[in-house]
Structures are given as C-alpha cells and as structure tokens.
N, C-alpha and C positions, 0 to 999 in steps of 0.2 A: 421069848416074846414072839407071838405069831403075827405076821403081817399080811397073811393071805386068808381068803375065805373060800368056802365051797358052796355048792348048791344046797347042801344041808343047812349051812348057816342062813342062807336066804329063806329056806323053808321055816327055820326056827323063828326068824324075824317076822315072817308073814303069819305064823301061828300066833305070835304075840299080838299082831294087829287084829287078828280075828278073835282075840280073847280066849284062845284055847290053851294057854299055858297055865299050869297050876301055880300057886304062890311060890312054891319051891323052885319051879322052873324059871319063873320070872326073876327071882333073886339070883339064881345061877347065871341067867342071861346078863343081868346088870353087872355082876362081877366080871364076866367075860368081856363085856364092853369096856370096862375099866382096864383090864389086863391085856387085851389084844387090840393093838392099833388097827389092824386090818378089819376086824369086826366093827370097831368103832367107826372107821371110815365108811364101811358099807352101810351101817345103820344111818349115818348122816346122809349118804347118797339116797337111800330109800326114803329117808325123811323128807327129802325134797319132793318126792312123789306122794308120800303118805305122811301127812302132818302128824298123825297119831303116833307114828314111830318115834317122834321126838320125845314122847313121854318116857320111853325106856331110857333115853339118855339123861333126862331130868332125874328120873328115879335113881339111875346109877350114880350121878353126882350127889344126890341127896343122901344115898346110902353111904357113900364115901365120906361126905361131910359129917354125917352123923357119927361115923366111926372115929373121926378126928375131933368131934365135939363141937362142930360148927352148928349154928342154929337155923339159918335161912337157906333153903334149897335154891339152887340156881334155876333160872327159867330160860328156855330157848324160845325165841320168837322168830317166825318167818318174816323175812323182809317183804314189804309190800312191793308189788311190781311197779316199775317206773312207768308212769303215764305222762306223756307229753301234753301240755295244755296249749301249745302253740298251734294255731290254725294256719294252714297254707292255702293260698288262693291260686 
C-alpha cells in the first residue's frame, strides 16, 4: 500500500484534468486512487484547486461500487465558502 506520491503522479493527475488520458489510462488511474492512499489524498488536495479532478474520485468509487454490485455512484460536492452576512459599523 503506497502512501506517497511523486511529481509523475501529479503530472498524471494533471493529464487527467486536461483530458489527455486514454480510457485505459483513466481506468488505471481510478484503480490506483482506490488502492493507494497517498494518491487518493493527493487527488483530493488537487481537487480543492481543480474541481474537475473530483470527477476521477467519483469515477473510482463508481467503478468500485459497480464491481461490488451497487447501483448508485457516489457524488463529491465542494462545500460553499462561508460568507458572513453580518455588517459591522
């Protein structure tokens, strides 16, 4: 179980964002995200900056759920930033 990532992992995640991965590469990335806690953590960190990266996490969970026979994929939503409505004088 790998808990660290490399600059090559970051490049792979960025290639995903740019839509440059083949279907097979996307599937392999999804499997790695499920199997490697470090890569999953890095994907989540990057997802904070790149909302589209959350898609790979959703796809990874959907693929895992499909293998297990579940029907509904999980959905990841970004939390809305907290905005204060209190006015100070």
